[in-house]
MIGUDREN-386037 format. One record per residue (C-alpha): x, y, z; residue number from 1; residue in three letters. Coordinates in steps of 0.001 Angstrom, whole numbers, plus 500000, padded with zeros to 6 digits. Example, Ala and Ser with C-alpha at 12.3 -4.5 7.8 and 13.67 -1.06 7.14 Angstrom:
REM residues 2
     east    north       up     i    aa
   512300   495500   507800     1   ALA
   513670   498940   507140     2   SER
***
This chain:
REM residues 387
     east    north       up     i    aa
   477156   513250   510876     1   MET
   479475   512316   513624     2   LEU
   480759   509549   515526     3   ASN
   477429   507292   515441     4   GLY
   474559   509377   514865     5   HIS
   472916   509370   511370     6   VAL
   473137   512496   508992     7   ASP
   469682   513885   508458     8   GLN
   470217   513710   504892     9   ASN
   470627   510261   504119    10   ALA
   467637   509298   502257    11   ARG
   466639   505393   503366    12   SER
   466900   503548   506502    13   SER
   470476   501322   505385    14   LYS
   472631   504304   507022    15   PRO
   470773   503645   510447    16   ILE
   470901   499775   510599    17   ARG
   474268   500485   509063    18   LEU
   475386   502732   511513    19   VAL
   474538   500564   514119    20   ALA
   476854   498520   512875    21   ASP
   478985   499835   512106    22   LEU
   478804   501400   515791    23   ASP
   479076   497743   517619    24   ARG
   483125   497302   516265    25   ILE
   486601   498398   518120    26   ASP
   487996   499935   515627    27   TRP
   490872   500778   517066    28   ASN
   491683   497054   517691    29   PHE
   493589   496762   520305    30   ALA
   493122   493275   520039    31   LYS
   494020   491516   516766    32   ARG
   492456   488194   516323    33   THR
   492937   487131   512843    34   ALA
   495914   488270   511140    35   GLN
   496486   487648   507253    36   SER
   499988   485673   506969    37   PRO
   500067   487840   504350    38   LEU
   500721   491396   506203    39   GLU
   504275   490214   507072    40   GLY
   505695   488934   504028    41   VAL
   507303   492472   503078    42   HIS
   507891   496049   505464    43   PRO
   505243   498353   504397    44   TYR
   505009   502027   506185    45   PRO
   501712   503131   507991    46   ALA
   499834   500071   506140    47   LYS
   496662   498628   506515    48   PHE
   495878   495831   509720    49   ILE
   493404   494102   507145    50   GLY
   490608   494237   510514    51   ASP
   490012   497685   509091    52   ILE
   488650   496689   505499    53   PRO
   487035   493200   506902    54   ARG
   485110   494410   509305    55   SER
   483662   497507   506286    56   LEU
   483729   494334   503806    57   ILE
   481061   492387   505796    58   ARG
   479154   495461   507415    59   ALA
   478623   497529   504460    60   ILE
   478793   494638   502073    61   GLY
   478648   494847   498424    62   LEU
   475709   493829   495526    63   PRO
   475971   490744   492982    64   HIS
   478839   491535   489803    65   ASP
   480224   494711   491267    66   THR
   484092   494702   492722    67   ILE
   485623   496505   495965    68   VAL
   487961   499785   494805    69   PHE
   490962   501084   496400    70   ASP
   492584   504069   494402    71   PRO
   495103   504224   497155    72   PHE
   496171   499964   496961    73   CYS
   499075   500292   498566    74   GLY
   500880   496486   500083    75   SER
   497084   495574   499282    76   GLY
   494897   495118   502278    77   ALA
   491845   495974   501148    78   THR
   492082   493514   497621    79   LEU
   492925   491046   499812    80   VAL
   490531   490632   502584    81   GLU
   488733   491773   499386    82   SER
   488842   488306   498171    83   GLN
   489067   486286   501739    84   ARG
   485059   487611   501816    85   LEU
   484716   486234   498441    86   GLY
   484363   489951   496470    87   TYR
   486876   490811   493250    88   GLY
   489103   493642   493638    89   ALA
   490475   496628   491980    90   LEU
   493433   498418   492986    91   GLY
   495763   501273   492134    92   VAL
   498952   502698   493290    93   ASP
   501453   505238   492206    94   LEU
   504231   503184   493670    95   ASN
   505567   500455   491643    96   PRO
   506636   498493   494997    97   ILE
   503365   498642   496241    98   ALA
   501592   497476   493218    99   CYS
   504480   493947   493536   100   LEU
   503580   493379   497290   101   ILE
   499824   493959   495865   102   SER
   500264   492122   493176   103   ARG
   502004   488737   494565   104   VAL
   499250   488862   497319   105   LYS
   495856   488182   495833   106   THR
   497794   486444   492506   107   GLN
   497572   482725   492531   108   PRO
   501102   481009   494157   109   LEU
   503261   479976   491360   110   PRO
   503846   476191   490301   111   GLN
   507482   475542   490954   112   GLY
   508298   478314   492705   113   ALA
   510938   476149   495311   114   PRO
   512934   475003   492438   115   SER
   512786   478020   490887   116   ALA
   514080   479839   493098   117   TRP
   516599   477358   494128   118   LYS
   518057   477225   490847   119   GLU
   517936   481232   490561   120   ILE
   520222   481423   494176   121   THR
   522781   479178   492840   122   PHE
   523041   480298   489837   123   SER
   523970   483655   491212   124   ALA
   526033   482346   494084   125   SER
   527734   481198   490950   126   CYS
   528254   484300   489264   127   ASN
   528171   486852   492017   128   ALA
   531613   487313   491384   129   ASN
   531410   487951   487790   130   CYS
   528813   491100   488777   131   GLU
   529479   494815   488788   132   ASP
   526632   495583   490206   133   ALA
   524518   498905   491197   134   GLY
   526433   501430   489178   135   ASP
   523786   502940   488295   136   ASN
   522758   504166   491013   137   ILE
   523446   506553   492811   138   PRO
   525392   506523   496119   139   ASN
   524993   502972   496017   140   VAL
   528878   502121   497951   141   GLY
   527041   504219   500621   142   HIS
   524506   502687   500975   143   TRP
   525779   498447   500414   144   PHE
   529031   496744   500518   145   CYS
   530797   495307   497595   146   ASP
   530262   491962   497741   147   ASP
   526641   492512   498999   148   VAL
   525821   494715   495767   149   ARG
   527565   492249   494136   150   ARG
   524622   489026   495249   151   ALA
   521813   491371   494307   152   LEU
   523430   491977   491141   153   GLY
   523461   488347   490545   154   ALA
   520446   487830   491914   155   LEU
   518115   490828   489874   156   THR
   520322   489143   486845   157   LYS
   519366   485916   487242   158   SER
   516368   486274   486998   159   ILE
   515647   488615   484634   160   ARG
   517456   485711   483046   161   SER
   516597   482493   483971   162   GLN
   513192   482460   485676   163   ALA
   509996   482032   483515   164   PRO
   508012   486005   482893   165   VAL
   504673   484390   485482   166   GLN
   507711   483621   488532   167   MET
   508709   487317   488159   168   HIS
   506638   489244   490593   169   ASP
   507102   486470   492823   170   PHE
   511386   486398   493044   171   LEU
   511913   490275   492976   172   PHE
   509013   490741   495578   173   SER
   510651   488240   498333   174   ALA
   514073   489733   496583   175   LEU
   512720   493325   497539   176   SER
   511137   492236   500991   177   SER
   515422   491849   502099   178   ILE
   517154   494713   500459   179   LEU
   517111   496933   503427   180   VAL
   518303   494661   505386   181   ARG
   521381   494002   503724   182   VAL
   522506   497074   503290   183   SER
   523450   499570   505482   184   ASN
   520881   501918   506032   185   GLN
   519586   500819   510047   186   GLU
   516587   499645   509240   187   SER
   513298   501010   506955   188   ASP
   512294   504033   509127   189   THR
   516373   504932   509856   190   ARG
   518038   506521   506424   191   TYR
   521901   506650   508630   192   ALA
   524118   504241   507466   193   ALA
   525983   501501   509889   194   ILE
   528350   499357   509961   195   THR
   526719   495419   509535   196   LYS
   528111   492111   508218   197   ASP
   526637   491456   505939   198   VAL
   528397   489537   503055   199   THR
   527281   488425   500090   200   GLY
   526216   484232   500761   201   ALA
   524027   486288   503820   202   ASP
   521990   487535   500376   203   VAL
   522284   485066   498908   204   PHE
   521140   482550   502826   205   LYS
   518456   485938   503443   206   ALA
   516407   485400   499245   207   PHE
   515735   482005   500224   208   GLU
   514298   482266   503474   209   ALA
   512006   485435   501476   210   SER
   511168   483096   499006   211   CYS
   510113   480142   501569   212   ASN
   508240   482544   504384   213   ARG
   506344   483910   500401   214   LEU
   505386   480520   499627   215   HIS
   504751   479363   502814   216   LYS
   501627   483061   503770   217   ALA
   500664   482477   499828   218   LEU
   499922   478508   499867   219   ALA
   497856   479439   503728   220   SER
   495313   480774   502030   221   ARG
   492178   478795   502608   222   SER
   489409   480620   500062   223   TYR
   489282   480817   496037   224   PRO
   490686   483532   494350   225   LEU
   488606   486003   493288   226   THR
   490201   488414   490075   227   THR
   491729   491169   492209   228   CYS
   493573   493507   488816   229   GLU
   496212   496004   490252   230   VAL
   497012   499400   488070   231   LEU
   500301   500727   488991   232   THR
   499293   504733   487560   233   SER
   498901   508637   488649   234   ASP
   495283   508011   490660   235   ILE
   495163   511427   489291   236   LEU
   495477   510877   485472   237   GLU
   492970   507384   484883   238   ILE
   490420   507890   483949   239   GLY
   486655   505420   484435   240   ALA
   487190   503068   482002   241   ASP
   490379   502254   483494   242   ALA
   488327   500525   486514   243   ILE
   485961   498764   483908   244   GLY
   483736   497324   485891   245   ARG
   480770   498703   488525   246   ASN
   482588   499426   491518   247   VAL
   480289   498217   494984   248   GLY
   482134   499503   497333   249   LEU
   485324   501880   498272   250   VAL
   487443   501380   501187   251   ILE
   490921   503244   500601   252   THR
   492908   505057   502937   253   SER
   494828   508753   501118   254   PRO
   497713   509719   501892   255   PRO
   498600   512418   504478   256   TYR
   499886   515805   503232   257   PRO
   503433   515796   504469   258   ASN
   503221   513027   506481   259   ALA
   504979   509799   505325   260   TYR
   507205   509240   502298   261   GLU
   505572   506027   500478   262   TYR
   509044   506729   497480   263   TRP
   511654   507281   500487   264   LEU
   510850   503776   502347   265   TYR
   511388   502331   498936   266   HIS
   513632   503782   497231   267   LYS
   516626   501834   497022   268   TYR
   514205   498759   496336   269   ARG
   513374   501049   493251   270   MET
   516275   501699   491888   271   TRP
   517407   498064   492705   272   TRP
   514266   496342   490839   273   LEU
   514581   498838   488080   274   GLY
   511855   501069   489128   275   TYR
   512153   505341   488361   276   ASP
   511734   506669   492536   277   PRO
   512389   510409   491863   278   ILE
   509833   510018   488953   279   GLY
   507712   508859   491774   280   VAL
   508409   511011   493923   281   ARG
   507160   514303   492265   282   GLU
   503709   512499   491435   283   ARG
   503610   511085   495221   284   GLU
   500520   512852   496421   285   ILE
   501547   514091   500066   286   GLY
   505857   513285   499099   287   ALA
   506915   516055   502288   288   ARG
   509551   517238   499593   289   PRO
   506319   519097   497484   290   HIS
   505399   520995   501128   291   TYR
   508950   522635   501475   292   PHE
   510316   524068   497883   293   LYS
   509869   527607   496605   294   LYS
   505900   527725   495380   295   ASP
   505250   525139   497357   296   HIS
   502497   522825   497379   297   GLN
   499205   523563   500662   298   THR
   496404   521290   501549   299   GLU
   494327   523139   499450   300   GLU
   496371   521455   496793   301   ASP
   495609   518782   498802   302   PHE
   491787   519321   498424   303   LYS
   491784   519490   495106   304   ARG
   493396   516406   494347   305   GLN
   491286   514063   496950   306   MET
   488458   516005   494639   307   VAL
   489927   514404   491313   308   ARG
   489925   511450   493434   309   VAL
   486035   511744   494295   310   PHE
   484951   512333   490851   311   GLY
   486914   508655   489732   312   LEU
   484801   508113   492401   313   ILE
   481729   509378   491555   314   ARG
   481986   508127   487809   315   GLU
   482377   504316   488720   316   THR
   480980   503760   491977   317   LEU
   477138   502744   491910   318   ILE
   474111   504803   492687   319   ALA
   473688   503807   496946   320   GLY
   477767   502388   497338   321   GLY
   479060   503518   499875   322   TYR
   483520   505028   499373   323   ALA
   484998   504235   503153   324   CYS
   488347   506480   503718   325   PHE
   490845   506303   506621   326   ILE
   492507   509451   507529   327   ILE
   494404   511752   509735   328   GLY
   495537   515288   510376   329   ARG
   499095   516719   509296   330   SER
   501131   519196   510073   331   LYS
   502662   521846   507498   332   ILE
   504667   524609   508574   333   HIS
   504216   523758   512055   334   GLY
   499687   523869   511474   335   ARG
   497426   521527   512024   336   LEU
   495561   520587   509125   337   ILE
   492403   518435   509898   338   ASP
   492506   516681   506323   339   ASN
   489175   514833   507655   340   ALA
   487518   518299   506530   341   ALA
   488980   518530   503214   342   LEU
   487473   514805   501891   343   LEU
   484371   516541   503461   344   ARG
   484289   519065   501573   345   ALA
   485585   517589   498158   346   ALA
   482673   515011   498516   347   ALA
   479901   517711   498299   348   GLU
   481087   518594   495531   349   GLN
   479691   515541   493863   350   PHE
   477082   514813   496025   351   ARG
   478074   512588   498487   352   PHE
   476266   512058   501698   353   ASP
   478248   511725   505023   354   LEU
   476764   507992   507185   355   VAL
   479566   507266   510169   356   TYR
   482369   508961   511067   357   GLU
   484672   507815   514243   358   ARG
   487998   508844   514703   359   ASP
   490657   505319   515782   360   ARG
   493796   505021   517633   361   THR
   496898   504021   515804   362   ILE
   499378   501653   516877   363   ARG
   501252   503301   519092   364   ALA
   504354   500888   517275   365   ASP
   503620   501983   514037   366   ARG
   506942   503751   512320   367   LYS
   507807   506378   509460   368   SER
   510242   508455   508540   369   PHE
   510248   512464   509312   370   ASN
   508813   511235   512051   371   LEU
   508919   514600   513722   372   SER
   505802   515262   510789   373   HIS
   503931   512246   511050   374   ALA
   503661   511456   515046   375   LYS
   499604   510937   514150   376   ILE
   498111   509533   516646   377   LYS
   494204   509431   515842   378   GLN
   493141   509254   512436   379   GLU
   489537   509044   511230   380   SER
   486479   506464   509558   381   LEU
   484923   508653   507606   382   ILE
   481863   506988   505332   383   ILE
   479678   508498   502286   384   PHE
   477391   507177   500498   385   ARG
   476250   508007   496733   386   ALA
   473368   509415   496206   387   ALA
***
């Protein structure tokens, strides 16, 4: 089924009605009217706009006692929109920064957060001159001036040693969101060292402002929080037992091969917060280094990875449930790769019916690293139904 026409293999009248509902949606979302304050609390590359999962959940729905599942949850748009509409959700992501952001967006606002971040900032500012921070981070002196390093080291130490454990995600997420801004890196999507007039005092001010912004965004949620779990894991390695509940709807966007490098985007955030970006790079689906080495990966590797993902979805998605994917094309060594076709081939192995497919235009201002390899102007919305 392409662009609003029902697949003849679909075996009920619901796909026919669903197609009509889906066709009434402007999938380009040129005019966004319901943007959540949560979308702006932390930088993230090529993230879902909330309109996409919100529209899919409203159009498709899901049965009672089932959850929404996002196997590549990123910064949590699908999870947030599931909660807004009253559904439980579960997300998986390999990137610990993504999972940190998703957890904070979907969990209750920690009690006493304002007093906690003020105490942490005061303590860190008093001890910043004693800190020798970041020595275990490769090339840290190139990307962070000494004054900034000491301030960041004092903040991370104060959070770990003084803040209650239940406050750590909130505080580390706020700190993570400012790390590139206070570094010598030109921007979140450009690795070029430039001279910035940033001091340790500026770090503390930026941290407090980030905490305040995050607090306001979380406090603005006007809906009851449903149960939401976020797993920091390799989706290719977990089994159905890790999901643990019946899935009624899948909404996700897999990483495109040789397009976006999520580990690179968050590399120094991971190092400062104690994670391993190199380990993430080695296992990250689609990361560009996999396609520029001896015995490099190809689109067939991506297809095999998606077969594994569809196998997990098939084990956890209820009969008649829907799996929605957003995917764009890739360029690998000069060849354009139709990733949507690879997804369709993977789905066929597990008796999924193709119910809907529609192209959407990506906003021109969306940025990432490796722009010469990631000039993706369109992507496809593809919806499958479990037989």
